[in-house]
N, C-alpha and C positions, 0 to 999 in steps of 0.2 A: 068681426069674431074671428075670421080666418088668422088675422094678424095677431090677435090675442092668443089664439091657441098655439099658433107656431112659436110665438115669443116665450110662452110659459113651457112649451116642450124643450125647447132649446136651452132654457134656463136650468131646467131640470137636469138635462144631459151635462150641461156645463158644471153644475154643482157636483154631479157624480164623478166626472173626469177629474175636476179640482181636487176634490178630496181624496180621490184614489191616488192622484199623484202626490200630494202633500202627505197623505198618511204613509205612503210606501218610503218616502224619503225619511219621514221620522222612525219607520221600523228599521230601516237600513242603519241609520244613525245610532239606534239602539242595539241592534242585534248583528249588524253586517259583519263584525269581525269573526263571529262564531259560525257563519255559514261556510259551507264548502262547495255545494252542489248547485243551488237555485240560482246563481248570480246571472247567468244568460237570460233566464226567464223573467227575472225581476227587473233587470235593465230593459228588457223589452216592453213589458207592461208599463213600466215607469215612463220611458220614452213616448209610447202611444198615447197614455193618459194625459201626459204634460202637453203634448202638442195638439190633441182633441180639445183639451181644456182651453189652450189658448185661442184656438179659433172660435170656439164657442162663446168664450169670454167677450171677445171682440165683436162678435155679431150682435151681442144683446143690446148695446147703445144704439146701434143703427136701427134695430127693430123698435126701440122705444120712439124714435122719431116717426116710424110708420104708425105706431100706435097713437101718437098725438095726432096724426092727420087722419086717422080712421081708416085708412087703407094703405096699400104698398106705395102709393104715390110718395109718401114721406120719406122713402129710401133714397129719392132723388131730390128732396127738398133741401137745398143747402142751409137755408135758416133754421129749419127744424133739426137737422143734422147737427148744425154748430150749438144749438141749445142742448140737445142731447149729450153731446160729448163734453161740454162744459159744466154740466150738472154734476152733482155729487155721485150719481151713478156712473157717469162717463169716467170721472176721475178713479173711481173705484175700479172700473174695469180695466183701465190702463195699469194701476199698480198690480192688479191680479195677473194681467197679461205679461208684466215684467218679471213677476215671481215664476210664472209657469215657463216663460222662455228661459230663465235660469235652470229650472229643473230639466227642461227638455235637453239643454245642453250637458247638464251635470250628471243625470241619472244614467244615461248610456256609457258615460266615460268610465274607463278602467284606471283612471289616475287615482292615486292615493289622496284621500281626503275628499274624494267626489261626493260621497254620502253626507258628509258634514256640510259642504257647500249646498246641496240639494235641500237639505233640512232648513239651512238658512234662507234660502230662496222660497221655501214653502212658508216660512213664518211671514215673509214679506207678502206672498199671495194672501194669506189669511188677513193680514193687516189691511189689504184693500176693503174688506168688508166694512171696516170701521169709518169709512169715509162717506157712507151712504146710508139711508134709511132713518128711522126715527131716532135711533140711537145718537145719530150725528148732529141732531138739532135740539135735543132735550137739554133743559138746565143742569141735569145731573149727568151730563155727557162723559165726564171721567169715570164715574162709577159704572154706568152703562157700558162703555168701551172696555173695562177691564173685565166685566162679566161676559161680554160677547166673545171677547179674545179667548177667555178661558173656555167657554163653551164651544166655540168653533175648534180649538187646539184639540180638545179631547175627542170631539166627533171626528175629526180628521185621523187621529191616531188610531181610534177604533175601527172606523171604516177602512182606511187605507192598509190596515194591518191584516186584513182577513185573507185578501188573495195571496200575500205573500205566506201566510201560515199554511194555506193549502198547497203551495209548492214545497214548503218545509215538510210537511206530512208525506207528500209524495216522493220526493228526492233524497232526503237526508236519512241517514241511518236512524233507526227508532229512539236509541238513547238521546242522541243530540236532539232529535225533532222534540221529544217528550220534555228535555230541559228547557228548550226555548219556549215551548208552549206553556210550561209552568211558570216561566219568569213572566212571559207576557200576561197570563192570567192573573199573577200577583200585582202587577203593576195596573192593569185595567181594573182590577177590583177595588183599588183606592181612587182611581181616577174617573170611572165612568159614572159613578154616582153624581159627581159634580156636574154632569151634563144637565140632570134634572134640577139641581139646586140653582144653577146659574140661569137656566132657561126659565124657571118659576120666578126668580127674582126680576129677571128682565121683563117678563109678561106683567108682573104685579106693578113695577115702576111705570111701565109704559101705559097700561090700562087704567090704573087707579082703583078699580072696583070690579067686583064679580059679576057686574051687569054686562061686561064683555062677552061673558059666556053664552049670552042669549044671541050674539050677533055672529056673522060667518067667521070672523076672526077668532073668536072664543071657541066655536065648534071646531075649525081646523086645529086649533091649539090643543083641544081634547084629543082628537085623532092622534096627533104626535105623541101625547102623553101616553095613550093606549099603546101605540107602536112601540114606545120606549119601555113600558112595562113588560111587554112581550120579550123584547130584546134582552132585558135584565134576566128574565127567567131562563133564557137560552144561554146567556153568558154564565149564570150560576151553575146550570147543568154542566157546561163545558168545564168549569173550573173544578167542581167538586166531584163529578162522575166520569166524564168522558176523557178528560186529560189524565187523570190517575189510571184509567182503564187502558189507555194508550201505553203509558209507562209499564203497566203490567204485562203488556203483550196482546191484549185484545185487538180484534179488527178494527180498522180505522174508518170503516163505512159510516158508522154513527156519527163520528166526530165530523167527517166531511159534510154529512147532510146537515148537521147543526149549523156549521160554518156557512154553508150556502144559504141556509134559511136566514141566517143573520144579515148576509148581503142582500138578499131579496127585501127584507124588512126595512134595512137602512135606506135602500134606494127608494122604497116607497115613502119613508119619512122626509127624505130629501126632496122628493117630487112634490110631497104636501107643502114643504117650505117654499118651493118655487111658486106654488099657486098662492100661498099666504102672502108672500113678499110682493108678488106681482099685481094682485087684484085688491088686497084688503089693508086695512090699518087698525090698529087698537081702537081708534075713534070713528 
């Protein structure tokens, strides 16, 4: 049980770091040219998140060997380690690690085009998820891969943009901050609902029936949907009430609290996903 707990905890932290780094890279690719003040803080956050994600991603396959052994002796069992690293999960971790390494180098860089390179490395990191799990072995793999890629891309953009937005609110002039938030909200308004659409399509194809809702997999899936519904309410409040209030000169404290709440809820959803993908399957 200790191995399982440590494995799922580090997996949740790995998801959080990876999506923070990838989403921050996407945010900079979209809005970086407009920013004047937050660059040092964004480079620092990006470098730390990418480096932490790299280390956490590489730890996971090693812990999978320990889970196979039932205790920490699996960490030193070369046969189990070889099995773990040669599996789909191991290959996924290596691709994710390659993408995170590229971002760890690109995000702190001051070179022109660094943000675009970081975004490209971020796409590679997301692509690693397509190499493992039930979507990689299903007969409808191409459809599932496309849905999963869309789902992960939007989650990364949403989650990874929130910390940068907090820095924009704090450090940029209010008119520029309001303009960036308005553009981000307009983009997110179109993209974020696709998370639910793609996620439900994935779950339906993999599970095949509503009977899955009576099993732990389905119950955790419902928890994710509830979390997503709360996040959509917050996002709607931000777009239609708090961002216009910022542009009109109102205090930013309410918007900051709303964004911090979004971050906390998304971390909870990512942690639920870590439990879901570590312990359970649709069948």
